[in-house]
Structure formats: C-alpha cells, structure tokens
N, C-alpha and C positions, 0 to 999 in steps of 0.2 A: 285303646291306649297303646303306645309304642314304648319300647325299651331302648334307651340310648346304647349304642354299641361301644361307647367310650367308658368302660368300667362301670356300666349301669348308672352313670352320673347324668341325670336329666338336666341339671343346671349347665353342664358343659355344652350339651346339644342345643339347649335353648339360647345360650349366649351366642354360639356360632350362628345359629339361624337368625337371631335378632339383629346382630350387627351386619349380617349379610343382606337382609331385607332393607334395613335402613340405608346401607351403602348403595344399594341399587336405586332406591327412590331418590337419594341425594344426587346420584349421578345423572339421573333424568332431569332433576331440577337444575343442576349446575350446567347441564348441556343447553337447556332453554335459556338460562341466564347468560351463557357465553354468546349466544346468538343476539341477545337483547342489549348487552353491554355497549357495543359500538354505537348504538342509537341513543344512549343516555346522554342528555345534554348537560346534566349536572355532574360536575367532577366529584362532588362529595358522594353521590350515589354510586358512581363507578368505583370509588375508593372502598366503600363499604362492601360492594359486590366482590371485589378482588380480595379484600380481607376475610370475608366469609369463606371464600373458596380456599384461601390459605389456611385458615384456622380449622375448617372441617377436614381438609386433606391431612393436615398434621395430626389432628386428633384421631382420625381413622387409621393412620399408619400405626400409631401406638396401640389402638384397640385391636387391630389385626395381629400385632405382635403378641399381645396378651392372649388372644384367641389361639394363636399357634402354640404358645407355651402351654396353655391349658389343655388343648387337644393332644399335643404330643405327650404331655405328662400322663393324661388319662389313658391314652392308647398304650403307653408303656406299662401301665398298671393293670391292664385288662388281662385277667387270667382265664376267665371262662370264655373260650372262643367257639363254643359249640353254636352253630347257627349264625355266626357273625360273618358278614361278608368282608373278608380281609382286604380285598382291593378297594372297597368303598371307604374303609377307615383310613387306609394309606393315602388315597386320593384326597380325602377331606383334609388331612394334615398337610399334604403337599400344596393344595390350593390355598389354604390359609397362609402358608409360607409365601407363595407367589403373590398373594394379596398384599403382603407387607411391601414387597418390591414395587408393585403397581401403584399403591397409594403413596409410597415414597417418591416415585417419579412424578406423580401428580402434585405432590407437595413442592418438589423442586421447580416444576414449571410455574406453579402459583407464586412461589417466592420470586422467580425471575420476573413475572408479570408485575408483582408488587414493587420490586426494585426499579423497574422501568418507569413506574409512575402512571398517573392517570392521564397525563398530557399526551402520551404516545398512543393512546387508543384512537384509532383512526375512525372518524365519522364519515360514512360514505357521502360523497358529494358528487356533483356533476363535473365531469371532465370532458373537454372537447375530444371528439374522436380523432384518431391520427389522420394526417393528411393522406389522401389517396392521390398519388401522382399520375393516375391513369384517367382522371376525369377531364372532360374537354374544357372546363373553365376553372380558373384558380378560385380559391375561396373568397377573395376580395377582389372584385373586378372594378377597376376605375378606368374608363376610357382616357386615352392620352389626349385626345382632341376635344375635351369637354370645355365648352365655352358657355357659361350661363348667361342668359339674356337679362337685361335689366327690366324691371317691371315698372311701368308707368300707369298709374290708375287713371281711368277716364271718368270725367265728371259728367253726369247726365242732368240735364235741366228738368226734363219731364219724361217720364216713362210712358210710352203709348200702351194702352191696355188692349188694343186690338192686334198687337204683334205677338206671335208665339214666343214663348220663353226659350231662348237658344241655349241656355245653360242647363236645362233639364233634359236628361236622356229619355227617349221614348221607351216605354216598357216592352219587354220581350224581344229585344233585338239582339242579334249575335254581337259578340264583342267587337265594337268598331275600333279601327286603328286610331289612336290618339293623334291629334294634330301635332305636327312637328316631328313625329317619329316615322314618317312614311319611308324614308330612305335608310333607316337604320338596319344594319345587318350585323349579327354577332360575329366576332372575329374567329377565324379558323386557326387553330394551333397545330 
C-alpha cells in the first residue's frame, strides 16, 4: 500500500490517476476515430463523432481544472514532508495545470470542427495525377488525319465448310500487325 504525498489524501491521488488513465485511453480512441471520420459516408455518424470529441474534450478540460485545484490545495496543506519527493509533487501539480491548457486547445479545435459542419469533411476520392509535360505523347491523342472508313456488310449465300476460318487467329502466334495499320508510325514531338 502506498501513501499519497498530497496531504496523505488517497482520494486526491486516485482522482488524478483515474482521470489521467481515462484521458489517455480516450485520446487513443479519438485518434482512431479521427482517422476513420473522413471515410464515414453517413453525415449523422460524422456529426455524432465530432460532438463526442467536443463534449469529451470540454468535460475533461473541466475535470483537469478540478484536479489542478484539488492537488494544489492538498499540496499546500501538506505539513509532513519527511520522505516526500518535493519535485514529484510540484511536477504533478504543474502537469495537471498544463493538462487544462492542452485539453482546452483540444476543445477549441473540436469546436472549430463542429462549426465547420459535417459537409466539409473530405472523403478521399480518386484524382487524376498532374500532367507530366515531359512525356512523349499527350494524354489524349487523336490523329489529325483520321478518316474512318464506312462498313459495308457482305452477304454470304453459302459458307463452304472446307475453307479455313479466316477470322480466327491461330493459337500461339506472336502479335501480328492488324490489317490497315501497316504504315502507322507514332508522331515525334
């Protein structure tokens, strides 16, 4: 069993440790939630996530203020300082004070996020890459001398079965040049 260095008041130490541990766990949870919020498709869920962040941050700012007041009061009332690490007591009071400011800043950012609304949360989408002006071909190449030929279907009266099928490519041949593209050369820029 340990003795609390803050005026032998175990409740003060347990309160400080309790809100510190809960604050740490909540920070991890809200960090994961901040990563997940842009991927939420439901605006109502995003709203609840931002409101939870705002509410928790505001509540914990107040609880750290209470912790600072309690620890400072108990530290000022400590008379028996034999065996008490003085620097540890002062550091605990100082860190509880800095926690007020830290959670206050988190509350301010959560309030700004709440005021911006749920519509400004960006959902990651695909965006075309920027144009690279050093590539040999433009992104949309259309030849200037393109003249499509008209298609006229041929009517067959009887298909001879002893003739090979000229429309089927033989298997395992290298890529043959398609008919009509024999003279095509890509333009040089």
